[in-house]
SEDREN-18628 format. One record per residue (C-alpha): residue number from 0; residue in three letters; chain; x, y, z. Coordinates in Angstrom, 1 decimal, m for minus. Layout:
! residues N
  lummar  drenza  panu      px      py      pz
     NUM     ALA     A       X       Y       Z
...
! end
This chain:
! residues 437
  lummar  drenza  panu      px      py      pz
       0     UNK     A     7.1   m31.8    25.3
       1     UNK     A     6.3   m28.5    23.4
       2     UNK     A     2.9   m28.8    24.1
       3     UNK     A     2.5   m29.5    27.8
       4     UNK     A     5.5   m26.2    28.1
       5     UNK     A     3.7   m23.8    26.1
       6     UNK     A     0.3   m25.1    27.7
       7     UNK     A     1.8   m24.7    31.2
       8     UNK     A     3.5   m21.4    30.4
       9     UNK     A    m0.5   m20.1    29.1
      10     UNK     A    m1.8   m21.2    32.8
      11     UNK     A     1.2   m19.5    34.2
      12     UNK     A     1.2   m16.1    32.5
      13     UNK     A    m2.6   m15.9    31.2
      14     UNK     A    m4.7   m12.9    32.4
      15     UNK     A    m6.8   m10.2    30.8
      16     UNK     A    m5.9    m7.9    33.6
      17     UNK     A    m4.8    m4.4    32.6
      18     UNK     A    m2.2    m2.4    34.2
      19     UNK     A    m3.0     0.4    36.2
      20     UNK     A    m2.4     3.7    34.9
      21     UNK     A     0.7     5.9    35.9
      22     UNK     A     1.2     9.2    37.7
      23     UNK     A     2.0    12.2    35.8
      24     UNK     A     5.3    12.9    35.2
      25     UNK     A     6.8    16.1    34.0
      26     UNK     A    10.3    16.1    31.7
      27     UNK     A    12.0    19.7    32.7
      28     UNK     A    14.3    21.1    30.0
      29     UNK     A    14.6    18.9    27.4
      30     UNK     A    14.8    19.4    24.0
      31     UNK     A    12.3    17.2    21.8
      32     UNK     A    13.3    15.3    18.4
      33     UNK     A    10.8    16.1    15.4
      34     UNK     A    11.3    12.5    14.0
      35     UNK     A     9.2    13.6    11.0
      36     UNK     A    11.0    16.7    10.1
      37     UNK     A    14.3    15.4    11.5
      38     UNK     A    14.8    18.6    14.1
      39     UNK     A    15.8    19.4    17.4
      40     UNK     A    13.7    21.9    19.1
      41     UNK     A    14.5    24.3    21.7
      42     UNK     A    14.8    23.7    25.3
      43     UNK     A    11.3    22.9    26.8
      44     UNK     A     9.1    20.5    29.1
      45     UNK     A     7.2    18.0    28.4
      46     UNK     A     4.0    16.5    30.8
      47     UNK     A     2.8    13.3    30.8
      48     UNK     A    m0.5    12.3    32.0
      49     UNK     A    m2.5     9.1    32.0
      50     UNK     A    m0.1     7.1    29.8
      51     UNK     A    m0.2    10.3    26.9
      52     UNK     A     1.6    13.4    26.2
      53     UNK     A    m0.5    16.1    27.9
      54     UNK     A     1.3    19.0    27.0
      55     UNK     A     4.5    20.4    25.7
      56     UNK     A     5.9    23.3    26.4
      57     UNK     A     5.3    25.6    30.2
      58     UNK     A     2.9    25.3    32.4
      59     UNK     A     1.8    24.2    35.9
      60     UNK     A     2.5    20.4    37.0
      61     UNK     A     0.0    18.6    38.5
      62     UNK     A    m0.2    18.2    42.2
      63     UNK     A     2.2    15.1    43.0
      64     UNK     A     3.8    14.9    39.4
      65     UNK     A     7.2    13.6    39.4
      66     UNK     A     9.8    15.4    37.8
      67     UNK     A    12.5    14.2    35.9
      68     UNK     A    15.5    17.2    35.2
      69     UNK     A    16.1    17.0    31.2
      70     UNK     A    19.5    19.2    31.5
      71     UNK     A    18.7    19.9    27.9
      72     UNK     A    18.8    16.1    26.6
      73     UNK     A    17.1    15.0    23.8
      74     UNK     A    13.5    13.4    24.2
      75     UNK     A    12.5    11.3    21.3
      76     UNK     A    10.2     8.8    20.9
      77     UNK     A    10.5     5.0    22.0
      78     UNK     A    11.7     2.6    19.0
      79     UNK     A    10.0     0.1    16.9
      80     UNK     A    11.1    m2.9    15.7
      81     UNK     A     8.5    m4.4    13.3
      82     UNK     A    10.0    m7.9    12.3
      83     UNK     A    10.4    m9.9    15.7
      84     UNK     A     9.8   m13.3    17.3
      85     UNK     A     9.4   m12.5    21.2
      86     UNK     A     9.2   m16.6    22.1
      87     UNK     A    11.3   m17.6    19.4
      88     UNK     A    14.6   m15.0    20.1
      89     UNK     A    14.4   m16.5    24.0
      90     UNK     A    16.2   m20.0    23.3
      91     UNK     A    18.0   m22.2    20.4
      92     UNK     A    16.1   m24.9    19.0
      93     UNK     A    17.9   m27.5    20.8
      94     UNK     A    17.4   m25.6    23.8
      95     UNK     A    13.6   m25.5    23.2
      96     UNK     A    13.8   m29.6    22.4
      97     UNK     A    15.6   m30.3    25.6
      98     UNK     A    14.4   m32.9    27.8
      99     UNK     A    15.3   m31.0    31.0
     100     UNK     A    13.4   m27.6    30.0
     101     UNK     A    11.1   m26.6    32.4
     102     UNK     A     7.8   m24.1    32.2
     103     UNK     A     9.5   m22.5    34.7
     104     UNK     A    12.4   m21.6    32.9
     105     UNK     A    10.4   m20.8    29.4
     106     UNK     A     9.1   m18.2    31.0
     107     UNK     A    11.7   m16.8    32.7
     108     UNK     A    13.9   m16.9    29.3
     109     UNK     A    11.0   m14.9    27.5
     110     UNK     A    10.6   m12.5    30.3
     111     UNK     A    13.9   m11.8    30.5
     112     UNK     A    14.1   m11.0    26.8
     113     UNK     A    11.0    m9.2    26.8
     114     UNK     A    12.6    m7.0    29.7
     115     UNK     A    15.9    m6.6    27.9
     116     UNK     A    14.2    m5.4    24.8
     117     UNK     A    12.4    m2.3    26.6
     118     UNK     A    16.1    m1.7    28.2
     119     UNK     A    17.1    m1.4    24.7
     120     UNK     A    14.9     1.1    24.2
     121     UNK     A    12.1    m0.8    22.1
     122     UNK     A     8.9    m0.2    23.6
     123     UNK     A     6.7    m1.3    20.5
     124     UNK     A     7.3    m4.4    18.5
     125     UNK     A     5.4    m6.3    15.9
     126     UNK     A     5.8   m10.2    16.3
     127     UNK     A     5.0   m11.9    12.9
     128     UNK     A     5.6   m15.5    14.0
     129     UNK     A     5.2   m17.3    17.5
     130     UNK     A     3.2   m18.4    20.7
     131     UNK     A     3.0   m14.9    21.4
     132     UNK     A    m0.3   m14.1    22.6
     133     UNK     A    m0.3   m14.8    26.7
     134     UNK     A     3.2   m13.4    26.8
     135     UNK     A     1.6   m10.4    25.3
     136     UNK     A    m1.2   m10.4    28.0
     137     UNK     A     1.4   m11.0    30.8
     138     UNK     A     3.1    m7.7    29.7
     139     UNK     A     0.0    m5.3    28.9
     140     UNK     A    m1.1    m6.4    32.8
     141     UNK     A     2.3    m5.7    34.3
     142     UNK     A     3.2    m9.4    35.3
     143     UNK     A     6.0    m8.9    32.7
     144     UNK     A     8.3    m5.8    31.8
     145     UNK     A     8.4    m5.6    28.0
     146     UNK     A     7.1    m3.7    24.7
     147     UNK     A     3.8    m3.4    23.3
     148     UNK     A     3.3    m6.4    21.1
     149     UNK     A     1.4    m6.3    17.5
     150     UNK     A     1.2   m10.2    17.9
     151     UNK     A     0.2   m12.3    14.6
     152     UNK     A     0.3   m15.7    16.5
     153     UNK     A     1.6   m18.5    14.4
     154     UNK     A     2.9   m18.1    11.0
     155     UNK     A     0.4   m19.5     8.4
     156     UNK     A     2.4   m22.2     5.8
     157     UNK     A     1.9   m24.6     3.1
     158     UNK     A     2.8   m28.2     3.6
     159     UNK     A     7.0   m28.0     2.7
     160     UNK     A     6.7   m24.3     3.3
     161     UNK     A     8.6   m22.1     5.6
     162     UNK     A     6.9   m22.5     8.6
     163     UNK     A     6.6   m26.4     8.1
     164     UNK     A     8.8   m27.5    11.1
     165     UNK     A     8.0   m30.8    11.1
     166     UNK     A    10.8   m33.1    11.7
     167     UNK     A    12.1   m35.7     9.3
     168     UNK     A     9.9   m38.4    10.4
     169     UNK     A     6.6   m36.6    11.1
     170     UNK     A     4.2   m37.2     7.9
     171     UNK     A     1.7   m35.1     7.3
     172     UNK     A    m1.9   m35.8     9.5
     173     UNK     A    m3.6   m36.1     6.0
     174     UNK     A    m1.8   m39.3     5.8
     175     UNK     A    m1.0   m41.5     8.4
     176     UNK     A     0.3   m38.6    11.0
     177     UNK     A    m0.8   m37.1    14.2
     178     UNK     A    m1.0   m33.2    14.8
     179     UNK     A     2.9   m31.9    14.8
     180     UNK     A     4.2   m31.0    18.1
     181     UNK     A     4.6   m27.4    16.5
     182     UNK     A     1.1   m26.8    16.1
     183     UNK     A     0.2   m28.4    19.2
     184     UNK     A     2.6   m25.5    20.7
     185     UNK     A     0.6   m23.3    18.5
     186     UNK     A     4.1   m22.0    17.2
     187     UNK     A     3.2   m22.3    13.4
     188     UNK     A     0.2   m23.8    11.5
     189     UNK     A     0.2   m25.8     8.2
     190     UNK     A    m2.7   m25.5     6.3
     191     UNK     A    m3.7   m26.4     2.3
     192     UNK     A    m6.2   m25.3     0.4
     193     UNK     A    m8.6   m22.4     1.0
     194     UNK     A   m10.8   m24.2     3.8
     195     UNK     A    m7.9   m24.8     5.9
     196     UNK     A    m6.4   m21.1     5.4
     197     UNK     A    m9.5   m19.3     6.3
     198     UNK     A    m9.6   m21.3     9.6
     199     UNK     A    m6.1   m21.1    10.6
     200     UNK     A    m6.3   m17.5    10.1
     201     UNK     A    m9.5   m17.1    12.0
     202     UNK     A    m8.2   m19.1    14.8
     203     UNK     A    m5.3   m16.6    15.0
     204     UNK     A    m8.2   m13.6    14.6
     205     UNK     A   m10.1   m15.2    17.2
     206     UNK     A    m6.8   m15.6    19.8
     207     UNK     A    m6.5   m12.0    19.3
     208     UNK     A    m4.3   m11.2    16.3
     209     UNK     A    m3.5    m7.9    15.0
     210     UNK     A    m2.4    m8.9    11.7
     211     UNK     A    m2.0   m12.1     9.5
     212     UNK     A     1.5   m13.8     8.6
     213     UNK     A     1.8   m16.2     5.7
     214     UNK     A     4.5   m17.7     4.1
     215     UNK     A     4.5   m17.0     0.5
     216     UNK     A     8.0   m18.2    m0.2
     217     UNK     A    11.0   m20.2     0.5
     218     UNK     A    13.3   m19.7     3.5
     219     UNK     A    16.6   m19.5     4.6
     220     UNK     A    16.1   m21.0     7.9
     221     UNK     A    13.6   m23.7     7.1
     222     UNK     A    14.6   m27.0     6.0
     223     UNK     A    12.4   m27.9     3.1
     224     UNK     A    11.8   m25.1     0.7
     225     UNK     A    14.3   m23.8    m1.6
     226     UNK     A    14.6   m20.1    m1.5
     227     UNK     A    13.3   m19.8    m5.2
     228     UNK     A    10.0   m21.8    m4.5
     229     UNK     A     6.8   m19.8    m4.6
     230     UNK     A     4.0   m20.8    m1.8
     231     UNK     A     0.4   m20.9    m1.6
     232     UNK     A    m2.1   m20.7    m4.5
     233     UNK     A    m3.3   m17.4    m5.5
     234     UNK     A    m6.5   m18.9    m4.3
     235     UNK     A    m5.0   m19.8    m1.4
     236     UNK     A    m3.6   m16.6    m0.3
     237     UNK     A    m6.7   m14.9    m1.5
     238     UNK     A    m8.3   m16.8     1.3
     239     UNK     A    m5.9   m15.4     3.7
     240     UNK     A    m6.5   m12.1     2.6
     241     UNK     A   m10.2   m12.0     2.7
     242     UNK     A   m10.5   m13.7     6.3
     243     UNK     A    m8.5   m11.1     7.3
     244     UNK     A    m9.9    m8.0     5.3
     245     UNK     A   m13.3    m9.2     6.9
     246     UNK     A   m11.7    m8.6    10.3
     247     UNK     A   m10.3    m4.7     9.0
     248     UNK     A    m6.9    m5.7     9.3
     249     UNK     A    m4.3    m6.9     6.4
     250     UNK     A    m1.8    m9.7     5.9
     251     UNK     A     1.9    m9.8     5.8
     252     UNK     A     3.9   m12.4     3.7
     253     UNK     A     7.2   m14.0     3.9
     254     UNK     A     8.7   m13.4     0.3
     255     UNK     A    12.2   m12.6    m1.2
     256     UNK     A    11.7   m12.8    m4.9
     257     UNK     A     9.2   m11.6    m7.3
     258     UNK     A     7.2   m14.4    m8.3
     259     UNK     A     5.9   m15.0    m4.8
     260     UNK     A     5.4   m11.2    m4.2
     261     UNK     A     3.6   m10.2    m7.5
     262     UNK     A     1.1   m13.3    m6.4
     263     UNK     A     1.0   m11.3    m3.0
     264     UNK     A     0.4    m8.3    m4.6
     265     UNK     A    m2.2    m9.8    m6.6
     266     UNK     A    m4.0   m11.3    m3.5
     267     UNK     A    m4.5    m8.0    m1.6
     268     UNK     A    m1.7    m8.4     0.6
     269     UNK     A    m0.8    m5.0     1.8
     270     UNK     A     3.1    m5.7     3.1
     271     UNK     A     6.1    m7.5     2.2
     272     UNK     A     8.5    m9.1     5.0
     273     UNK     A    12.2    m9.3     3.3
     274     UNK     A    12.1    m8.7    m0.3
     275     UNK     A    16.1    m8.9    m1.0
     276     UNK     A    15.8   m10.6    m4.2
     277     UNK     A    13.1    m8.0    m5.7
     278     UNK     A    13.7    m6.6    m8.9
     279     UNK     A    13.2    m3.2   m10.1
     280     UNK     A     9.7    m3.5   m12.2
     281     UNK     A     8.3    m5.5    m9.0
     282     UNK     A     9.2    m2.6    m6.5
     283     UNK     A     7.7     0.3    m8.6
     284     UNK     A     5.0    m1.8    m8.6
     285     UNK     A     5.0    m1.4    m4.7
     286     UNK     A     5.3     2.0    m5.0
     287     UNK     A     2.4     2.3    m7.2
     288     UNK     A     0.4     0.3    m5.0
     289     UNK     A     1.3     1.5    m1.9
     290     UNK     A     2.6    m1.9    m0.7
     291     UNK     A     5.1    m1.9     2.3
     292     UNK     A     8.4    m3.0     2.3
     293     UNK     A     9.5    m4.3     5.9
     294     UNK     A    13.1    m5.1     5.1
     295     UNK     A    16.1    m5.8     7.3
     296     UNK     A    19.8    m5.9     7.2
     297     UNK     A    21.1    m9.3     7.6
     298     UNK     A    24.6   m10.7     8.4
     299     UNK     A    25.9   m12.9     6.2
     300     UNK     A    27.1   m15.6     9.4
     301     UNK     A    26.8   m16.0    13.2
     302     UNK     A    28.4   m18.5    15.3
     303     UNK     A    25.2   m20.4    15.9
     304     UNK     A    24.6   m20.5    12.3
     305     UNK     A    25.5   m24.2    10.3
     306     UNK     A    27.0   m24.0     7.2
     307     UNK     A    23.9   m25.1     4.7
     308     UNK     A    21.7   m22.3     6.5
     309     UNK     A    25.2   m20.0     5.8
     310     UNK     A    25.0   m21.3     1.9
     311     UNK     A    21.4   m20.5     1.3
     312     UNK     A    21.5   m17.2     2.6
     313     UNK     A    24.2   m16.3     0.3
     314     UNK     A    21.9   m14.4    m2.6
     315     UNK     A    19.5   m12.8     0.6
     316     UNK     A    23.0   m10.7     1.7
     317     UNK     A    24.1    m9.8    m1.9
     318     UNK     A    20.6    m8.5    m2.6
     319     UNK     A    19.8    m6.4     0.5
     320     UNK     A    22.6    m4.1    m0.5
     321     UNK     A    21.0    m3.2    m4.4
     322     UNK     A    16.9    m3.5    m2.7
     323     UNK     A    17.6    m0.7     0.0
     324     UNK     A    18.8     2.2    m1.9
     325     UNK     A    16.7     0.8    m5.0
     326     UNK     A    13.2     0.8    m3.0
     327     UNK     A    13.9     4.2    m1.2
     328     UNK     A    14.9     6.0    m4.6
     329     UNK     A    11.5     4.6    m6.1
     330     UNK     A     9.2     5.8    m3.4
     331     UNK     A     8.3     2.1    m1.5
     332     UNK     A     6.9     2.5     1.6
     333     UNK     A     9.9     1.1     3.6
     334     UNK     A     9.7     0.0     7.4
     335     UNK     A    12.6    m1.9     9.8
     336     UNK     A    13.1    m5.2    12.0
     337     UNK     A    15.9    m7.2    13.0
     338     UNK     A    14.3   m10.8    12.7
     339     UNK     A    16.4   m12.8    15.1
     340     UNK     A    15.3   m16.6    15.6
     341     UNK     A    16.8   m18.9    17.6
     342     UNK     A    19.9   m16.9    18.6
     343     UNK     A    19.4   m15.7    21.9
     344     UNK     A    23.0   m13.9    22.0
     345     UNK     A    21.8   m11.4    18.8
     346     UNK     A    19.5    m9.6    21.0
     347     UNK     A    21.8    m7.5    22.2
     348     UNK     A    22.8    m6.3    19.0
     349     UNK     A    19.4    m5.1    18.3
     350     UNK     A    20.0    m1.3    18.4
     351     UNK     A    23.1    m1.8    16.3
     352     UNK     A    21.3    m3.6    13.6
     353     UNK     A    19.5    m0.4    13.1
     354     UNK     A    22.8     1.4    12.0
     355     UNK     A    23.6    m1.2     9.6
     356     UNK     A    21.2     1.2     7.4
     357     UNK     A    23.6     3.8     7.4
     358     UNK     A    25.2     3.2     3.8
     359     UNK     A    21.6     4.2     2.4
     360     UNK     A    20.0     6.7     5.2
     361     UNK     A    20.7     9.2     6.7
     362     UNK     A    20.4     9.9    10.7
     363     UNK     A    17.6    11.6    10.3
     364     UNK     A    16.0     9.4     7.9
     365     UNK     A    17.4     5.9    10.0
     366     UNK     A    15.7     7.6    13.6
     367     UNK     A    12.5     8.1    11.4
     368     UNK     A    12.2     4.7    10.1
     369     UNK     A    12.5     3.1    13.7
     370     UNK     A     9.6     5.7    15.1
     371     UNK     A     7.2     7.3    12.7
     372     UNK     A     7.1     5.1    10.0
     373     UNK     A     7.3     1.7    11.7
     374     UNK     A     4.1     3.4    13.8
     375     UNK     A     2.5     3.7    10.6
     376     UNK     A     2.9     0.1     9.5
     377     UNK     A     1.8    m0.8    13.1
     378     UNK     A    m1.5     1.3    12.3
     379     UNK     A    m2.3    m0.9     9.2
     380     UNK     A    m4.0    m3.4    11.7
     381     UNK     A    m6.7    m0.4    12.2
     382     UNK     A    m9.4    m1.3    14.7
     383     UNK     A    m7.6    m4.5    15.9
     384     UNK     A    m4.9    m2.4    17.1
     385     UNK     A    m4.0    m3.5    20.7
     386     UNK     A    m3.2     0.1    22.0
     387     UNK     A    m5.0     3.0    20.9
     388     UNK     A    m3.7     6.0    20.1
     389     UNK     A    m0.7     7.4    18.0
     390     UNK     A     3.0     6.1    18.5
     391     UNK     A     6.5     7.1    16.9
     392     UNK     A     6.1    10.8    17.6
     393     UNK     A     6.4    13.4    20.6
     394     UNK     A     3.7    15.3    20.3
     395     UNK     A     0.6    16.5    22.6
     396     UNK     A    m2.1    13.4    22.4
     397     UNK     A     0.3    10.7    21.3
     398     UNK     A     1.0     7.7    23.5
     399     UNK     A     3.6     8.5    26.1
     400     UNK     A     6.3     5.7    24.8
     401     UNK     A     9.6     7.9    25.1
     402     UNK     A    13.5     7.8    25.4
     403     UNK     A    15.7    10.6    27.2
     404     UNK     A    18.9    10.6    25.3
     405     UNK     A    22.3    11.7    26.4
     406     UNK     A    23.4    13.6    23.3
     407     UNK     A    22.1    14.5    19.5
     408     UNK     A    21.4    11.3    17.9
     409     UNK     A    20.8    13.0    15.2
     410     UNK     A    24.6    14.6    14.7
     411     UNK     A    25.8    10.8    16.0
     412     UNK     A    23.3     8.2    15.5
     413     UNK     A    26.0     5.7    16.9
     414     UNK     A    24.0     7.0    20.4
     415     UNK     A    21.4     4.6    19.9
     416     UNK     A    24.1     1.5    19.6
     417     UNK     A    25.0     1.6    23.7
     418     UNK     A    21.5     2.1    25.4
     419     UNK     A    23.0     1.3    28.6
     420     UNK     A    25.1     4.5    28.6
     421     UNK     A    22.8     6.8    26.7
     422     UNK     A    19.3     6.3    27.3
     423     UNK     A    18.7     8.2    30.7
     424     UNK     A    15.3     7.1    30.5
     425     UNK     A    13.1     4.7    29.2
     426     UNK     A     9.0     5.3    29.7
     427     UNK     A     6.5     3.2    28.3
     428     UNK     A     2.5     4.2    28.4
     429     UNK     A     3.9     7.0    31.0
     430     UNK     A     5.4     4.6    33.4
     431     UNK     A     9.5     5.0    34.0
     432     UNK     A    10.6     1.5    33.5
     433     UNK     A    14.5     3.0    33.7
     434     UNK     A    16.0     6.7    35.1
     435     UNK     A    19.3     7.3    35.6
     436     UNK     A    20.8    10.7    36.2
! end
């Protein structure tokens, strides 16, 4: 069922067309938020042309330019979430597997969630697992509204690993089984041994991956792997890194505990997702080697979470209160994301989850994480980045992903938790998607 749904979805939205550039826009009388310095500038004008910030300051506006009266409000970069699953945050596992699921409904749900994310002010995301390539193309072509997407493609996992999503009655394709539904849908891939890992990575790159995601340790939402296990041998991990490096991009890994993370670092991995069970020596190693920690602030339980998952998540929840401040104090490169998975009701809390960083970060630091720092992480894709240009800052020449905010988020960070009320204008690539007087 999944195979046919995703194949039809690809045909429905598949296109390589590119959306046309937007006309010039002049923001008049705004205060630019410098997220690097954590200061709000004096009132000024900002001109956007060709999808980029053409000028900050007074000057003539091009003929036909749209003028947006800023009224002294804050102009800041669009928000960035570097750990999302665009296809898997749209519906529950039960809904995905339902016999009455249709390609029209699947497409509508995915497009609806993508647009809602953009309307929350998230203008760029890194998708770290799932069949997202055609959704990205549809957004880029203007057929669907949504954020810019840095796609990883399906997560690559060993047998019994975090992304081995086979059912209990699906044996391995090596031992009497068929190609599982999750692989037919290109939702995740099981690859064992150096040769299979090389093929899986290269296939994702062939389809347009901007970086590669592999599972290096146990997970809380997966059925077969305890949290403490280490996944993939050093040779298998190095195969993934070698293949990605040949394409001038990087590998990020799902991992929580020191053993799996140290192995990943030895293999040449550049980013760790999660890491809530990290110890101080391993965090120091990450700081020394410039390894990124892409972290989240998860909750202990949600209404949709089954008891087994709640229990499995306990050490992760306990660890994050220690890891965030420790990693910050040791100078680890930090990024932030949400990691909502198969719980669509959580999506509307995306902005509020950013505020969960308040115990350890100032408002300026939180805003810097969700803009400039996350943009630095996106830039690790190098020539594989889908969108050339600078994100996460309001500077001349940068890509015009912008939010016009009611109030000063440096003084009241809680403003960003209510985008409906406080984000007066949402712009992506120079195009206005929301404008409210």
